[in-house]
N, C-alpha and C positions, 0 to 999 in steps of 0.2 A: 366811480364806476370803470373808470379806464385803466386803470389800477388793476380791481380784477380781473376784466378782461383781460389786459397783459398779464397777467399770473395764469390765470387758464391757457392762454396759446402756449407762453413757455412751459406749461405743465405735458401738455398734450404731446409739445415736440419732445421733452424729454423722456415720454412714455413712448412714442415711437424708436429714440432710439435706442431705449432698453431692452426692445422686443426685435432690436436687428440679433441680440446677443444669440450665437448660434452652437453657445457648449450645451445649454441644458435638454434633457430629453424631454422632460412635462413640458416645455413650451414648444418644442418641437413638435411634439404629438398635436398638442392644442393648437399649436397654428394650422397643422397638415389640416386637421379639421373642421377648422374657422371658429374655432368654440374660444380662441382669443379675446374674438371681440367680444364675446358676451363677457368676459370677466372684465375687460378694460370697461364695457359701459356699466358693468355695476361697480365697481371702485366708483367711476366718476358720479357716479348717482349717491352711492354714499356720503363722499367730498361735498357734492354740493349741496346736499342735505346739512349736514354738520356746519355749513360754511355760512350756510342761511340761516340756522338755529343760533346759530355765534350774533350776527348781525342783529337780529329780532332780539336776543337777549341783551345786547348792547345800547340795541335803540330802547328797549324798556329801559334800563338801571339811568342810562340818559336822562329819561325823561322825567323820573321817580328822584333824581339829584338836582335838576333845576327845579322838583315841587317843591323840595325841602330846605331848597336855600335861605338863611335869612336875609331878611327884609332886614334896609335900611330904611 
């Protein structure tokens, strides 16, 4: 859990650094309208959903592997 939280914090810090790029006109327009935050929130929601799905899938696979181990 600590690794996941640390990764999320680093990802947010990286996003903040990329958001400060002044060379992209579309990003400037989105930033001036305040819509860039909506884009960032959507990306974060999608990534969190994918990560939670992968962790739940891994958990189920471990359970199935544990049940199917040969007994000595």
